[in-house]
N, C-alpha and C positions, 0 to 999 in steps of 0.2 A: 337653271339647274339642270345638270344632265343625268341621265338614268343610267345607273349600271346595270347590264343585263349579266346573269350568271346562268351559266349554260349547266343543267343538273345532268342531261344525258349525253352518255359517251357511247359512240358507236365501236361495235366489235371490230378490230381491224382498222380503226381510225377515222372511217368516214361511212355514210351512208350506203355508197355503192359497195365498199367492200363488206359491210355486213349483210347485205342483200344477197351477194354471192356467196357467202359463206352459209347463209339460210337455203339458198338455191342448192348446194352442195349437201348439206344436212337432210334437205326434202328429197333428195334423189337417194342418198343411203337409207333412210327411212323406208322409202318405196321398196327398195331392193331388198331389203330384211322382211317386209310384208310378204312379198312376192315369195321369197325363200321359205317362209314360214306356211303361207298358204299351200304351196306344193308339196311341201314335207307331210304336213297334216292331212291332204286330200280334201280338204274344204273346198266347196263351191265358190266361195266368196272371200273375199280379204276382210278380217274383223277388225275392228276399231283397235288400234294399236294401244293407246293407254286413255285414261280419261281420269281427271280428278275427282276425289271424293270429298263431301262435304266433312268438314271436322265437328261442326256443330249447327244445328238446325234449330230455330226458334219461331214460333208463330207470333212472339209479340216484340214490340220494341218500347223502351222506355228512354227518350231523350229529355223528359222533362226534369230529371232530378239534378243534370247539370253536374253530377259528380262521377268521375271515373274509377273512384276507389273500391265501389262495389259495396260500401257501407250503407 
């Protein structure tokens, strides 16, 4: 029996190397913007550009019900 492999991942630009180069350029662009903002604001350091905020926080989990309907 032959196993069929399905590739779920698709690289931006068609290959891992093309995607790496794209991220390298995006990184340079982001750093350039950070330096401009720092200079314009007169800040001593570059502040964090952006970060995710939690949409929902909880202190408990309940995986024992087995129901995903919430009822």
